[in-house]
N, C-alpha and C positions, 0 to 999 in steps of 0.2 A: 082408665081414665074416665071416672064418673061424669064429668062435664060433658063428655061426648057420647054417652050412652044413648042408643036409638037414634043416632045421627048418622045421616048418610054423608060419609067422608068422601066426597068427590068434588071436582071442580078445579079451584086454583091452588097450585102448590107453589111454594118458594124453595128452591134448591140451591145450596151453597156448596160449591165444589172448590177443590184446590187445583189450580192450573199448573202447567209444567214450571213455570217460573216461580211458583211457591205462594203466590197470593190468592186470595179468595175471589171466585167469581160467582156472582148471583144470577139466577135464572127464574123467571116466572113462567110456569107451564100450566096447561090443562091436561088433567088426567082423571080416570074413572075410579082409582083407588090410590092409596098411599104406596102400595107395592108397585104399581105401574109407574109412579112418578119415580120411585126408588131405582127401578130397573132401566130407565132410559138414560142413565149415565154410568160411567165406569165406577163400579162399586168402590174400588180403592180411592177414588177421588172425592167422593161425597162425604162432606162434613156435617150437614145439616139438611133435613127435609121437614118443612112445615106446612100445614094445611091453613089456607085463609078461609075463616068463615064468612057467611054473607054479610055479617056485621062489621067484618074487617078485622077481627081478632086473629092472631096467628097461634096455632096450636102445634107444638113439636111433635113430629111423628117419628123422626130418627135423628140421632146425634151420634157422633164418634169423636172422642178425644183420646189419642194414643191407643191404649189397649182396652180402654172403657167404650161401651156401646149401650145406649139407651134407645129403645124403640117401642112404638105403639103395637098393640095386639094385631091390628090389621096387617102389619109388615110381618111380624113374628109367625103368624099363621101361614103365610105364603113362602117364607124363607126356605130355601133348600140347601142341602149339604153342598152342592155345586156353588151356590152363592158365596158360601163361606171359604171352602177350600180352593176357589180358582184365584190363585195368586197369594203372595205372601202378607199382604195388608190385613186382610179379614182373618186369615188363619192364625194370625199373631195376636188376635183379640180375645177378649173374654168369651166370645161366642163359640170358638173352637173347642170341642170337648167330645172325645170318643165316647165317654160315659153317657153323655146326653144322646148321641147317635144310637147307641145300644138300647137306651131306655125307650126309644120310640121305634124301634125296629128299622133303622135307616141303613139300607144295604147299598144304595146307589147314590149318584150325585143328584138324581132327580127327586129323591125322597125329601119329605118335609123335616125340619129340624125340631120343631116344637109342637107338632101334631102327630099322633100316633098313626103309623103307616101300616097299612094291611099287608098281610103275608099271603102271597099267593100259594094255594095248595095244589100240587099236581098230583095226579092219580096214576 
């Protein structure tokens, strides 16, 4: 997202979730990162996370529609295998990929999905 390069993305976020009755609920929260805002809610219920800049513009950090998922690098860098595999909603999206997990040496649910994971060498 070139418009956000060298920008500290923290502060106010607007999170749209789907409630049990099926309609969207909108919350405004304060968070230190897009991933922190993302993790405050049930992942399966999140429809959209957007950051509100100081000038009042909204920048989409995460959006999900069916099996399609769009996310900002700030969330992708922190996303773990457990975030995706914990429940049927995220594991049925385009994010679930055993090939991707192997490409970054992800072995546990705590490993990152889009960042190379270090392998511990035991002697």
